[in-house]
N, C-alpha and C positions, 0 to 999 in steps of 0.2 A: 094228510088232509087240512089240520087247523094250521100249518104255518100256509098252505096254500090259501086259504080263506083270508087269513089276516094280510096278506101282499094284495090279495085281490080288492079285500076293504079298503088298505093304505094307498092303492091305487085311484080307486074310484071315487071314494068320498072327497070332498074339499077340505083344505087342512086349514084353519084357523089362523088369518092373517095377524102379524103379528108389528106390522105397521099401519099407521095412520092412511085414510084415502089418499091424504095431498102426498105423501109417501111414496105409496104405491103407484099412482099416477105416473107416467111415461111422460115427460116434458113435450116429446115430440108425437106423441099418440095422442095426449088430449090439451088441445089448445086454450082451454078454458081458464088456464093457470094465469093468462095476460090480464084479464080485469081487475084483478085486485093491486096489481102491481100500477096499471094505469089509475086506477083510484088513487093510489096512494102519492103517486108523482103529481097529478092534479090538484089534490087537498089543498096543499099550502096557498096555491092561486087563487082557489074559493075561499079559503078562509081570511086573505088577505083582501079580495074584493070585499067582502063582507064588510070587514072594518073597515075600510077606505069609505064604503058608502054608508055607513053609520055615524065616521067622522065627518065626511062631508054635509050630511043630513043636520048635523047637532050645530054645525058651525054656520049652517045656513045656507048652503048652496042647493038649489033648488035645479030640479030637470032642464027647464027653462035657461037658466044662467050658465049651466054646463053646456047647453047646445049651442049658447054663442059664443062661448068660449073655443068650443073644438071648430067652429065654422071659422071665426077667426084664424085660428091653427093651420086651416085646412085652406081658407082663400083669403089670403092675406091681403088686404087694400094697398094700392100702389101710392107710393108717398112720392 
């Protein structure tokens, strides 16, 4: 009787997980694993943009100057 009760208890009660939640989640069942990778891929570009903006601001480049330079690149004047 006690052996049957032990077997039933083992089958019905959940066992403690020995892995973290990330290891347990199946990559094909849980698609939320893409967000950290996307963040890590885009982070260097965001850091470079911030550093570029700070360097441009320190060197005296204003938004209007940048707008004029970009306009000349997009619409060059005919010579």
